[in-house]
C-alpha positions in Angstrom: -11.9 16.8 16.2 -8.5 17.2 17.9 -9.5 14.5 20.4 -10.7 12.2 17.6 -7.5 12.7 15.6 -5.5 11.6 18.7 -2.0 12.2 17.3 0.7 9.9 18.8 4.3 9.0 18.3 4.0 5.3 18.8 7.6 4.4 19.8 10.8 6.2 20.9 12.7 7.8 17.9 15.5 5.9 16.3 18.9 7.4 15.2 20.7 6.2 12.1 24.1 7.1 10.7 23.6 7.9 7.0 27.2 8.4 5.9 28.8 11.7 4.8 29.0 12.5 8.5 25.3 12.8 8.7 22.9 11.4 11.3 19.1 10.9 10.8 16.3 10.4 13.2 13.1 8.6 12.5 9.9 9.1 14.3 6.8 6.8 13.9 3.5 8.6 14.1 -0.2 7.6 14.2 -3.4 9.5 14.1 -7.1 8.7 13.7 -9.3 10.0 10.9 -12.9 9.4 10.0 -13.6 6.4 7.8 -16.3 8.3 5.8 -15.8 12.1 5.8 -18.8 12.6 3.5 -21.3 11.2 6.0 -20.5 12.4 9.6 -23.0 11.2 12.3 -25.9 13.5 12.9 -25.3 13.4 16.7 -21.9 15.0 17.5 -21.6 12.7 20.5 -22.2 9.6 18.5 -19.2 7.2 17.9 -17.9 7.8 14.4 -16.1 5.0 12.5 -12.4 5.8 12.3 -9.3 4.5 10.6 -5.7 4.7 11.8 -3.1 6.4 9.7 0.6 5.6 10.3 3.4 7.7 9.0 7.2 7.9 9.5 9.1 11.2 9.5 12.8 11.2 8.5 14.9 14.2 9.3 18.6 15.0 9.7 20.0 15.8 13.2 22.4 18.8 12.7 22.2 20.7 16.0 23.1 19.7 19.6 19.7 20.9 20.8 18.0 18.6 18.2 20.1 15.6 19.4 19.2 16.4 23.0 15.5 16.8 22.2 15.1 13.5 20.3 17.1 11.7 23.0 14.6 13.0 25.6 11.8 11.4 23.6 13.5 8.0 24.0 12.4 7.8 27.6 9.9 5.0 28.0 8.4 2.9 30.8 9.2 -0.8 30.2 6.3 -3.1 31.1 3.9 -0.2 31.5 0.1 -0.6 31.2 -1.7 0.2 28.0 -3.0 3.5 29.5 0.5 4.7 30.5 1.8 3.8 27.1 -0.9 5.8 25.4 -0.1 8.8 27.6 3.6 8.5 26.7 2.7 8.3 23.0 0.6 11.5 23.2 3.2 13.3 25.1 5.9 12.5 22.6 3.6 13.9 19.8 2.8 17.0 21.8 6.5 17.6 22.6 7.5 17.0 19.0 5.0 19.5 17.7 6.1 22.1 20.3 9.7 21.6 19.5 9.4 21.7 15.7 7.2 24.8 15.7 6.2 24.3 12.1 4.3 27.4 10.9 4.1 25.9 7.3 5.0 22.8 5.5 7.3 24.3 2.8 10.3 22.3 3.9 8.3 19.0 4.2 8.1 16.4 1.5 5.3 13.9 1.3 5.7 10.5 -0.3 2.8 8.5 -1.7 3.5 4.8 -2.4 2.5 2.9 -5.5 0.1 0.0 -5.5 -2.6 0.4 -4.4 -2.3 -1.8 -1.4 1.3 -1.4 -0.4 2.6 0.5 2.6 5.4 3.1 2.4 9.0 1.9 2.4 10.5 1.5 5.9 13.4 3.9 6.3 16.8 2.3 6.3 15.4 -1.2 5.7 13.3 -0.4 2.6 15.0 2.7 1.4 18.4 4.2 2.0 18.9 7.6 3.6 22.4 8.5 2.4 22.8 11.3 -0.1 23.3 9.0 -3.1 21.4 5.9 -2.1 17.8 7.1 -2.7 15.6 10.1 -3.4 15.1 10.4 0.4 18.7 11.2 1.0 18.8 13.5 -2.1 15.7 15.4 -0.9 17.3 15.9 2.6 20.4 17.3 0.9 18.3 19.6 -1.3 16.7 21.5 1.6 13.7 19.4 2.6 14.0 19.0 6.4 11.3 16.4 6.9 10.4 13.5 4.6 6.9 12.1 5.5 6.4 8.4 4.5 2.7 7.7 4.9 1.0 4.3 4.9 -2.1 5.0 2.9 -5.3 3.8 4.5 -5.7 0.1 4.1 -1.9 -0.4 3.7 1.1 -1.0 5.9 -0.1 -0.4 9.5 -2.9 2.0 8.5 -6.1 0.0 9.3 -4.6 -2.7 7.1 -6.8 -4.5 4.6 -5.8 -8.1 4.0 -7.8 -11.3 3.5 -7.3 -12.0 7.2 -8.6 -8.6 8.3 -11.5 -8.7 5.9 -12.4 -12.2 7.1 -12.3 -10.9 10.7 -14.5 -7.9 9.9 -16.9 -9.7 7.5 -16.9 -13.4 8.6 -19.2 -14.6 5.8 -17.2 -13.0 3.0 -15.2 -16.1 2.2 -17.7 -18.7 3.3 -17.8 -20.6 0.1 -14.4 -19.8 -1.3 -12.7 -23.1 -0.8 -15.5 -25.1 -2.5 -15.9 -22.5 -5.3 -12.2 -22.8 -6.0 -12.5 -26.5 -6.3 -15.2 -26.0 -8.9 -13.0 -23.5 -10.8 -10.1 -25.8 -10.8 -12.1 -28.5 -12.6 -13.4 -26.2 -15.3 -12.0 -27.2 -18.7 -12.5 -23.9 -20.5 -13.0 -20.2 -19.7 -16.3 -20.3 -21.7 -17.9 -22.6 -19.1 -16.7 -20.7 -16.0 -19.8 -18.6 -15.6 -22.3 -21.4 -16.0 -20.3 -23.7 -13.6 -20.2 -20.9 -10.9 -23.9 -20.2 -11.3 -24.8 -23.8 -10.9 -22.5 -24.1 -7.8 -24.0 -20.9 -6.2 -27.6 -22.2 -6.8 -26.7 -25.4 -5.0 -25.5 -23.3 -2.0 -28.4 -20.8 -2.0 -28.4 -19.9 1.8 -24.6 -19.6 2.0 -24.6 -17.5 -1.2 -27.1 -15.1 0.3 -24.8 -14.6 3.3 -21.8 -14.0 1.0 -23.7 -11.5 -1.0 -24.6 -9.5 2.1 -21.0 -9.6 3.4 -19.8 -8.6 -0.1 -22.1 -5.6 -0.2 -20.9 -4.5 3.3 -17.2 -5.1 2.4 -17.6 -3.2 -0.9 -19.1 -0.2 1.0 -16.3 -0.3 3.5 -13.5 -0.5 0.9 -15.1 2.3 -1.1 -13.6 4.7 1.5 -10.1 3.5 0.8 -9.6 5.3 -2.5 -7.4 8.2 -3.6 -10.0 10.8 -2.7 -9.7 9.9 1.0 -6.0 9.2 0.8 -5.2 12.8 -0.1 -7.5 14.0 2.6 -5.6 11.8 5.1 -2.4 13.4 3.8 -3.9 16.8 4.6 -4.8 15.6 8.1 -1.2 14.5 8.6 0.1 17.9 7.5 -2.4 19.8 9.7 -1.6 17.8 12.8 2.1 18.6 12.4 1.6 22.4 12.0 1.3 24.9 14.7 -2.2 26.6 14.9 -2.2 30.0 13.3 -2.8 32.9 15.7 -3.4 35.5 13.0 -6.1 34.0 10.8 -8.2 36.8 9.3 -11.7 37.0 10.7 -14.2 35.0 8.7 -11.4 33.0 7.0 -11.7 29.3 7.7 -8.4 28.1 6.3 -5.0 29.5 5.4 -3.0 28.0 2.5 -0.1 26.0 4.0 0.5 23.3 1.5 3.2 20.6 1.5 6.4 21.9 0.0 6.6 18.9 -2.3 4.9 15.5 -2.9 6.3 12.6 -4.7 3.9 9.9 -6.1 5.2 6.6 -7.4 2.9 4.7 -9.7 -0.5 4.7 -8.0 0.9 7.4 -5.7 1.0 9.5 -8.9 -2.7 8.8 -9.4 -3.2 10.1 -5.8 -1.3 13.3 -6.6 -3.7 13.8 -9.6 -6.5 13.5 -7.1 -4.7 16.0 -4.9 -4.5 18.5 -7.7 -8.2 17.9 -8.6 -9.8 17.9 -5.1 -7.7 19.9 -2.6 -7.8 23.7 -2.7 -4.1 24.0 -1.8 -2.2 21.0 -3.1 1.5 20.5 -2.7 3.6 23.3 -4.1 5.7 20.9 -6.2 4.2 17.6 -7.5 6.5 14.9 -8.8 5.1 11.8 -10.5 7.0 8.7 -11.4 5.1 6.4 -13.8 1.8 7.5 -12.2 -0.1 9.4 -14.9 -3.7 8.1 -15.2 -5.5 8.1 -18.6 -7.7 11.1 -17.7 -9.2 11.6 -21.2 -9.4 7.9 -22.2 -12.1 5.5 -21.1 -11.1 2.3 -19.3 -12.0 0.0 -22.2 -9.7 1.9 -24.6 -6.9 2.1 -22.1 -7.0 -1.7 -21.5 -7.2 -2.4 -25.2 -3.9 -0.6 -25.6 -2.5 -2.3 -22.5 -3.4 -5.7 -24.0 -1.3 -5.0 -27.1 1.6 -3.7 -24.8 1.5 -6.9 -22.8 1.6 -8.9 -26.0 4.6 -7.0 -27.1 6.4 -7.6 -23.8 5.7 -11.3 -24.0 7.2 -11.4 -27.5 10.2 -9.5 -26.4 10.7 -11.9 -23.5 10.6 -15.0 -25.7 12.9 -13.3 -28.2 15.5 -13.0 -25.4 14.8 -16.5 -23.9 13.4 -18.7 -26.8 14.2 -21.8 -24.8 11.6 -20.8 -22.2 8.7 -21.3 -24.7 8.8 -25.1 -24.3 9.4 -24.7 -20.5 6.3 -22.5 -20.0 4.2 -24.8 -22.2 5.3 -27.8 -20.1 4.4 -26.0 -16.8 1.0 -25.0 -18.2 0.4 -28.6 -19.5 1.3 -30.1 -16.1 -0.9 -27.7 -14.2 -3.8 -28.3 -16.6 -3.6 -32.0 -15.8 -3.4 -31.5 -12.1 -3.1 -28.2 -10.1 -0.5 -28.3 -7.3 -0.9 -27.2 -3.7 1.3 -24.3 -2.7 3.1 -24.1 0.7 0.6 -21.5 1.8 -2.3 -23.9 1.1 -3.5 -22.3 -2.1 -3.7 -24.1 -5.4 -1.4 -23.3 -8.3 -3.4 -23.6 -11.5 -2.4 -22.9 -15.0 -4.5 -19.7 -14.9 -2.8 -18.6 -11.7 0.7 -19.4 -13.1 0.4 -17.2 -16.1 -0.2 -14.2 -13.9 3.5 -14.1 -13.2 3.6 -12.2 -16.5 2.7 -9.2 -14.4 6.4 -8.7 -13.7 7.1 -8.2 -17.4 6.3 -4.6 -16.9 8.6 -4.3 -13.8 12.3 -3.5 -13.2 15.1 -4.0 -15.8 16.0 -7.3 -14.1 12.4 -8.6 -14.4 13.1 -10.7 -17.5 16.1 -12.4 -15.9 14.1 -13.0 -12.7 11.3 -14.7 -14.7 13.9 -16.8 -16.6 15.4 -17.9 -13.3 11.9 -18.8 -11.9 11.1 -21.0 -15.0 14.4 -22.7 -14.8 13.7 -23.8 -11.2 10.2 -25.3 -12.1 11.0 -29.0 -12.1 13.1 -31.3 -9.9 15.0 -32.4 -13.0 14.9 -31.7 -16.7 13.1 -34.9 -17.6 10.7 -34.8 -14.6 7.2 -33.5 -14.3 7.4 -33.1 -10.5 7.5 -29.5 -9.5 10.4 -28.4 -7.3 9.6 -27.0 -3.8 11.7 -24.0 -4.4 9.6 -23.1 -7.5 6.4 -23.5 -5.5 7.8 -21.3 -2.7 8.7 -18.6 -5.3 5.3 -18.7 -6.8 3.7 -18.3 -3.4 5.8 -15.2 -2.6 5.4 -13.7 -6.1 1.6 -13.5 -5.7 0.8 -12.1 -2.2 -2.8 -11.4 -3.0 -4.0 -12.5 0.4 -1.8 -9.8 2.0 -2.4 -7.0 -0.6 -6.0 -7.5 -1.9 -6.4 -3.8 -2.6 -4.0 -4.2 -5.5 -6.4 -6.3 -7.5 -9.8 -5.4 -5.9 -9.4 -1.6 -6.4 -6.5 -1.2 -8.9 -7.0 2.1 -10.7 
């Protein structure tokens, strides 16, 4: 299994000044884990499907020997072959583990990103490291020596799932998408959508069969990218960082060495609930920010309540910006007459446009951002031509091609 896991530090460590006279170092790690832990191959020598898990570790450099060690890891062979690069990656990981000498993970904090479908924030670029700039800096100041930012499987660089990667793995999956979207764009009412799609699929019977086969294969594949496997990946990350125990009692398979803390944001909180439910020794401290799943409520009841909450947020928005009522109606009316092509090549329909309401549940500035978006919709006030800046904004606000797990597997 150690050979399969294949722990590597994929690039030389990077140093960053983080104010207050502190300096941080960031190492970028990668390991391989089984795609399907529940169904290992009967033949131990058989090739098992694996996925890559990437994670970054942020830690403060406080001692001269730490500075010297991480500088030694910066040695790399420019223009080296792939084989030499792999050896360098493995050596960095081996040297890191030997230097850290982690007997337990009490001073390690794991972060689980929200989504699902989004990678962990990139240190410095996506999240600050100074004491007061983010929770990472605060955690480093409170005694946690290593902050582990893991790209959950299917996100970030961890065997990423996007429309592009799905199409590469399952070539027939999107075989009839363009034509089907054309049919949908001409549908006059939601009531007729099902019959129109059924008629279209019957007219493309052979292609539809290929799509259905690819869909079944893709569904089975993505079924391994849920919270149950994510938390097992987190355990694999922890285990690969820890030194092997030399004093395990005879007959005892495992020794409890849990994460000192885990922070789950939104869907990351759902993952922590899976951690607490499935893993014998979950993190010692579990922090959830907006990530409490409705454990005792069925999905229909939860979404019925959500529907009312969405309605309330819409009413609150229009109370703040009553002038946007006519603007939104005009946008919808224009798109109902004729959908508009987006810079990415997709079509902006009325149905797609109203999905921007998703941001009504976002940050405190979400209302102002939506108002700014609507204000940029047309070239001029009396015009019905959509402004390019508006279309670009719509494109970037709905990155479903890049993050399909968000709507394919949400909750």
